[in-house]
N, C-alpha and C positions, 0 to 999 in steps of 0.2 A: 185559181178556182175559189170561190167563196164557199165557206163551210156553213151548213145550217143545222141547227138542232130542232127536231120535230117533236112537239109536245101535244099529245092527244091521248085520251083513255081508250079511245077506240082503235084497235090495232089495224082494222081494215083502212081506216082513215090515214093513219101514219103511212101504211103500205102505198096508198094512193098518192099522197104527198111525196113520199120518197121517189116513186116512179116518175112522177112529174118533173121533179127538181133534177134529177139525174138526166133526164131526157133533154133539159134546157142547160146542161153544162154546170149545174151547182153540185157540190159534194155534200153528202148528208153526213154531219159530223157524228150524230147520235140520235137517239130517241129516248122519249121518257112519257109516262103514263100519268103524271099528275105535278103539280106545281113544286112540290119537295124534291121529287126526282129530277125536275127540270133545273132547280137551282143548283143541286149537287153536280149535275152533268155540265151545267154552264161553267162553274167554277174549274171543273176538271179538263173540259175540252176547249173552252174559250172560242166559241163558234163566231162567225162574222154576223149572224142573225139568228132569231129564234122565231118558229111559228107556234103559236100558244093558243090551244083551246080555253075556253073560259070555264065551262062546266065539267069539272073533274073530281073524282072521289078524294078524300083526305085533305089536300091543299089544291084550292081552285086555281085559275089562271091568274085572276087578279093578284091573289097574294103571291104567286109565282112571279108575276111582273115586278111587284113591288120589291121582293127579295132579290130578283136579279139586278134591278137598277139601283138598289141600296149597295149592291157589290160592286157595280159598274155602271156609272152614270151615263156612259156612252153607248150601252148596250141597244141593240136594235132589235125590238120585239114586235112582231106582227100578231095581232090577235085575230084568231079565226073563230066566228061566232054565228049562231043560227040568228035569223032575222027577229025572232020573238025575244031575243035577249038584248033588246036595245038599251035598257037602262045599264046593264052590266057592260055593254059596249061603250057607252058613254063613260062609266067608271073608268074603264081601261085607258081611254084616251086621256081622261083627266089624270090618270097616274102615270103617264108617261109613255104609252105604247106609241111606236113610231107610226103604224098604219094598222089597218084592218081590212079582213076579207070576210064576205058574209057567205055562210053555207046555206045551200050547195053552191060552192063556188065554181066558176068558169075557169078553166085552166089558164087562159089568157089573163085573168084578173089576177090570179096568184102570181104568175111570172112577171107581169108588168109591175106589180106591187113591189116584188123584190128588185127587180131591174131599176125602178125609181129610187128605192132608198140607197142603192149603191152608186147610182148615177150622181145623187146629191153629194156623196162623200167626194166623188172626183170634183165636182163643182167648187165644194168648200176647200179642197186641197189647192186648186188652181187659184181660187180667190185669195187664200191666205199666202201664196207665193208673190202676189203682186204688190 
C-alpha cells in the first residue's frame, strides 16, 4: 500500500484528500500545514508521494517542493493549485513537481494522477530489468 503525505494549510482540504485516498487503497502517512512541516514530515515518514498545496503560510509549496527534492531527488510531489495560480504552477513544474491537480479537483483526477505516477514506477522497473 502506497503511503502519501498530504500538505495543505486548510484542514478541511486535508480531510477531503485523506478520505479520498483511503477510499482508493492509499495509506495516509501524515499531514502537514506548510512547506516547512512538509519537509520535516517527509524526512521522518519517507512517504511514497506528497500532495502539496502552493499557497500556505510561513513556507509555501514551491519552497517545500525544492526542500524535499534537495533531500530526495526521487521524491514524487503532486502540486495541488487553484487555476488562478498558473504562474506558481508553472514554477512548481519547472522545479521538479511530478504532476499537478487543479482545485477544485475531481476525485477521479486526483486518483488517476497518483495511479499514473506509480504505474510509471512499474514501467521503469520492468524496463531496467530487460
